Structures are given as C-alpha cells and as structure tokens.
N, C-alpha and C positions, 0 to 999 in steps of 0.2 A: 453257445450263444456268443455272438461277437460283441466287442466293446461298443461299436457304433449302434448296434441294435438295442442296447440296453440304456442308452442315454434317454433321460426322461425329460418331458416338456417342462418348461419353466415359465412362470408368470409372476409379476410383482403384484402382491395383494397386501394392502394395508401396511406398506413399508416392509414386506416380507417377500423373499424370494422363495417360492413354493415349488417343489418338485413333486408332481402328481403321479399317482398310480391308480389303476383301475381295480386292483385287488383289495379285498376287504381284510385279508389276512396279512401276515408279515409284520414288519417292525417300522415304527416311525421314529426317526432321530432328528432332534432339533439342534441346529448349530447357531450359537450366539456369537456373532462375529462383528468386529468394529469396521464396518464398510465405510464409515465416516468418522470424523473426530480424531482424537490424538493418536490413536493406533491404527488408523486406516492404512498405513503403509504395510501393515502385517495382515490385514483382514482377508483380502482376496487370495493371497498366497496360502495362508493357513486353511482357508476354505477349500482350496485345491487338494490339500492333504486329506481332508475329510472326504471329499468327493472320490478320491482315489480308492479309499477303503470301501466305501459304499458301492461304487461301480464294480470293484473286484469281487465283492461278495455277491452282487446281483448277477454277475457273469457266471458265478458258480451255482446259480439257482435260487439265490436269496436265502431267507431264513424264516423259520416258523411257517413253512408252506406258503410263502408269499414274497413279494418284492419289498425291499427296503426303501422307504421314502425318506428323502432328505428335505427338511424345511429349514430355511435360513432366515434369521432375523437380525437386523442391524442394531447393535447396542449403542451406536454413536459414541462409544467410549465414555459414556456417562451412566451413573448409577440408576437414575429413575427410568430413562429410556430402556436400559438393560432389563430392569424389573418388568416394565410394561411388555417388552418383547418376549420375555420368558413366560409371562402370564398368557399372552396370546398363543404361544406355541403349545403350552400345556393345557390351558382351559378351552381354547377354541379349536386348535388343530389336533389336539389329542396325542402329542408326542409321548413316547414311552421312556425316552432318555435324552440327555442334553450333553453336547460337546461345547465347552466354553464356560464362562466368557474368557477373554484374554486378560484384560485388566483385573487385578485383584480387587480394585474398588468397585468393579461390576460383579465379579464372581461371588464375593462374600454376601452382598445383599440379595442376590438371586438365590443363593443357597439357603439363606435364612427365611426369606419371605415366599419363595416359590418351590424350590426343589424339596426341601425338608417337609413342609406341611402337605405337599401333594405326593410325597413318597416317590420322587423321580430321581434316579441316579444321575449324577452330574460329574463329568470329568473335564477339568480344565487343562489345556495343553500349554498354558503360559502364565498362570497366576502364581506368583512366587512369594507373596507376603508370608512372613513367618507366622502371623496370627492365624492363618488357615489351619496350621497344625492342630491347634487346640480349639478350633471353632466348634460350637455346639450344633452339629449338622446331622446327628443321628446316623453317621457313617454313610450319608448319601453323597458326599463330596470327596472326589479323588483328584489327583493331578499327575500328569505324566511328565512333570518338570520338577527339578529339585527346589527346595525352599531357599529363599534369600538368606536364611541363617547361614547357609553354606557359601552362597555367592559373595556375601560381605567378607567372609574369611578369605576366599580366593582372591578377591579384588585387593584387599589389604596386602596380601602376599605379593601380588604382581606390582603394586605401587611401590612397595619397599624395595623390590628387586630392581626397579628403575632408578633407585637412588633418590627418590622424592621423600622428604621427611616432614613437609608442612603442606597441608591441604585445607582449602575452604570447601564447604559443601552447600549446594542449593538442591533441595529435593521437593518433588511435587507433594502437595499436602493430601496424601491418601495413605492407605495401608501399605501399598507397595513402596512409596517413597520413604515413609517414616520407618518401616521395618528394615529396609536396606541401609538407610543412613545410620541407624543404630547398630546394625550388625557390622558395618564397616568400621565405625568409630570404636567399638569395643575391641575389634581385632587389630586395628592399625597400631603399629609400634612407633610411628611418628606422632606428630601433633596435628589435631584438627583445630585450626585456629578460630574459625567461626562456622556455625552451621545454622541454616534457616530454611523454613518451608516457604514455598510459593504457591499461590493459587493459580489454577490453569486459566487460559483464555483471557489474559489481561493484555492491554495494549502496551503497558510499560512495566519493566522489572528493574528499573534503575535504582529504586530504593532498596530492594533486596540485594542487588549487586553491590551497592555502596556499603551496605551493612557488613556483608561477609568479606569484602575487600579490606576493610579496616583492620582485620586481624593480621595482615601482613603476608599472607601466603600469596604466591604468584601462580598457583595451580588451582583450578576449580574442578571439583567433582560435581558433575551435573547428573542428577537422577530424575528422569522425567520421560516425556514422550515428545516427538518432533512437533506435532501440530497442536499440542495443548500448552505451548509456551517454550518448549525447548529451543526451537529455532530462534524465536524472538530473544531469548536470554543470550544466546551465543552472539547474535547480531549486535545487540545493545552492549554486551560486554566488550566486543571488539571496537565498536564505534566510540565508546567512552573511555577506553583504555583500562578497564577494570582487570581483565584477565585475557591472556592470549595463549594460554596452555590449558588443555582440557583433558579430563578423564571422564569416561562415560560408563553406563551400565547397559543391560540388554535393551531397555526401552528406547535408547537413542541409537542403536545400531541399525541405521537405515540409510540407503543411498540418497534419499531426499534431503538428509541433513547436509551431505557434501554438496549436492546440487544447489541448495539454497544459500549456503554460506560461502562456498568457493573452496576448492581443494587446497589452494595455497595457504589458506588460513587455518586449516585443520590438519596439515601434514604432521604426522607423528602423534596425533591424539590417539588414545587407546582406551580399551575397556574390556569388560568381561561379558559373557552371555552363556546360558546353558547350551551345551553341545555334547553330543555323544562322541565317544572315542571312535577312531577309524576302524570300525568293525565291518564284517561282511554284510551285516544287516543294514548298516548305514549306506554302504556302497550299492546294495541292491535297491534300496529305497530311491537313491539318487537316479539310478538307471530307469526305474519305473516312472519316476516323476518326469524325467526328461523325454521319455517316450511319448508322454501325453501332453505336456505343457511347455516343452522346451527347457532351456537352461534353468537349473535350480537356483533361485536367488540366494545371495549370501545373507539370509535372514534366519533368526532362530524361530523355533516353534512349529515349523511346517511339518517336520517329521513327527513331532509330538502330537500334532493334530491328527495325522494318519493313525498313530498308535491309539489315541483316545477312541476314535471311531471303531477301529478294529477290535479293541477290547470289549466295547459295548456290544458289538455284533456277536462276537464269540460268547460273551456272557449270556446274551439272550438265547442263543442256541443251547448253551449248557443248561440254562434254566428250563428250557422248553416252554417258555412263557414270555409274554410281553409285559407282565406285571412288574412294576418298578422295583418293588422290594425283592422279588425273585431275581431280577437282573443284578441288583446290588449285591445280593448274597453270593452270586456266581462270579463276580469280578475277580476276586482273589483265586478262585478255583481255576480260572483259565490263564491267569497271568503270573501266578507264583509257582515255583517248583514244588514238587516234582511233576513230571508229565512229559509227553512227547513234544519236543520243540516245534513251535510254529513261528515262522518268521515273515517279514514283509514279502508279499507276493505269494504267500502260501495259505491264504485264508480258505481257499477251496479245500485244501488238505486238512486244515484245522476243523472245518465244518464237517467234513467226512469222518474224521476221527471222533468227534463228539457224537455223531450219529451212530457210530459203532461202539459207543460206550467207553472210549478211551479217555484217559486224563491227558490234558494238554498243558503246555507252558508257553505262553506267548512271549517271545523275545523281540522287542521292538526296534524300530529304526533309531529312536532316541535313547534307548537303553533297555535294561532288562525288566524294569517295572515290577519289582518285587514289592508290592504295596505293604506298608506296615499297618499297625492298628489305627493310625490316623489317616490312612489313605495317601501317605507320602511315599516318595521314592528317593533313594540315594541318587547321586548324579555327578557328572563331570562338567567342567566349564571350559570355555574357549577364551584365551587371551588373544584379542584381535586389535588391529592397528589400522589407521588410515595412512596409506602409503601410495603416492602417485595418483591420488584421487580415487583409490579403490579401497574396499574393505578387505583386508587380508588377515588370515589366521596365522598367528605366531606359533601357538601350541594349544593342545587340548590337555587338560590336567585335572587331577583330583586334589582339592584343597587339603593342605596338611593340617 
C-alpha cells in the first residue's frame, strides 16, 4: 500500500482535527498538541512526527486487524483547554492512547483528571517538569524526553563554561518553569542574583524585569514560551535597558523568537534543549521526515513525538488489545532491552516480529527510551546558540 493511498480524510470538529477511518477495528490515538497559544511554534511540527509513525504503521497494514486513526485536539497551551480536549478525545472519540501534551502544565492535569481515571496510557514527547517523576499517575504517564532535573544541571554546566558567574532568572509560573529554575539554581556554581516567576499573557513585564535587574546581574535566564510572554519580556527588557544578554531553555528555542526580536539583538544568546546524540536512528528519522515534509526544523521534540506514537502502536500490537491498561503494561516490553532492535522506519518489521512472537526493543530517533519505574528516560541535551540569525547546534552532551 502506498503512502498516498493511506492518507486519511481530515475535518475540523469541535476544535479537533479528526482523521477518520471506516474500520471498526484497529487503534485510535489521540494527539494533544498546542496548535495555538504559547507553544504553537512546536505544535504542527510535533504533530508531523506523530503522523509519520501512524502513516508508517498503516502502510504496513495497521494494527489489531484495522487502521490506526489519529485524532488531534488543540490544547491552546493552557491547562483547562487541554483537559477539555483530552476529555473529548477519550469520552467522545474513544481514543485508546494519548500522545502529549507538550507543556508540563497541560500534561500533568490531563494525566491526573483524564488519563489516570480512564485508564488511558499517555506519552508526552516534551513535558520535562521534574514533578512528573513522582506524579501519582498509576503508571499511565510516560515521556520520551528527559526530566529538567537533568536539563538544569546541563544548563548550569554550559553557563559556567561561558565564564558567566552571575545570572538573574525569570521563569513562567508553572511546573515547567518552577522545576527548571530550581534545578538550574541548585546546580549553578555561580550566583543567581534574583529569581522571579511571571504570569503568561500579560501586556507588561516591566515590574518583574525591574525586580530581577536590581540584583546586579547583566545576564537574564528566561524560562518560558515565545507566545505566552517570552517575546514580550525580551522586547521590554531591550527597550527599557534591563538586560541585553540572554540565556534560554528548550521552550524558547524557536525561529519566531529571532524573527520577532531581530537577530542583531540576540546574537550570541544560547541555551539548552533535549536532543539525541548523532545516531543512525536520528539520521534515519531526519531522512524520513524530509521525504514527507521537507527540511526538518531546528526544533526539539519532533523526533520524540514520532517515538511516542511508535511506542504506543508497538505496545498495542504486543498487547493484542486496544485496552488502555493492556497497552500500558506492554510499553516497557517493546521499548526496554532485551529484544530484536526496531528503529525509525522499521515499524513494519517490528509489527511482524511481534506477530511472530518475538521480543522487540524499540530504539528511537530521540534516544533509546529505556523507561524506568516512573516512566522516565535518561537523555542528552543540545547546547545551541543564535548565530547570524540562525539556531545552531554547538554540541550534544550528557550532563556531568
């Protein structure tokens, strides 16, 4: 079956992009994506990663004697809309598993109020808050991205290597911002002069900027998202002369930041983001992505989104069931060693191996994904920099 012949019809229904199938069997995967709001710069690209895995498996004949349906709902990068979207996907559309959300502030309430009580496995490709590790989720929440407990350590390491010994911090007031700010502060060998939270979607951040600027640091670590206040903070900081040197985290790694502020004002700004090592799996994923969608954007989480969907599909095949608990219980079976390696672009071979009773070990585009008891994975990070108006990778490293 060709790729073109397996593309499914789409329609927007109740704020949801629904991919329909005529078959009653098979698997329904819901994708909770920020198509609007603070993380919209990531939403469509991460959704492409999910689509890739679904299309690849459908080209191989689907799973559970039917087609895989992909149903997509917009989280708006806000907690309540994310909960509402997840409820629609689970209660009305009847999805068997969830990919997403991206923001930790959306993923956590979805896990607690929708996924856990409905016994629906959920894999986030982007939620990095350390609080997820110990979340009471009955083991229904996994993530294909490492915790910010590690990113904070890695960022502190990179900042120290740049010879910066005094930093002020502004962080978005949610689990992501708070967790990463604490992780960085604990690991940083220099001085955090002032640290303050900010609320998203406000017209002015001059008060917060004035507060942290009084600490005397001339470098601002901004932990947030472009469209929930990040761009406004940068613009007002430059206009008022509070800071003109910036450090970022993964949530601010977006071309829209450069376009809105101007490359001349951000030259040399740098940050960290989860990123896989330069593996054969990562190279293959890039080739597959570019065959279907063109150039792979320099954004995190796209590969992790493909991996999340691929793992859920393989787990459903391993379970031989669309039951949520059965899929959950099979996730580690298909992603943790030992077993026959299955890599990006090899979902057909993985499904065939499962059908033949073989144990498999999915090795992803974003990493090996050996899930621990908390549904966490170890990981590596990218040190990236804005140079000549472009997002460039300096190195990919494992925090010491």
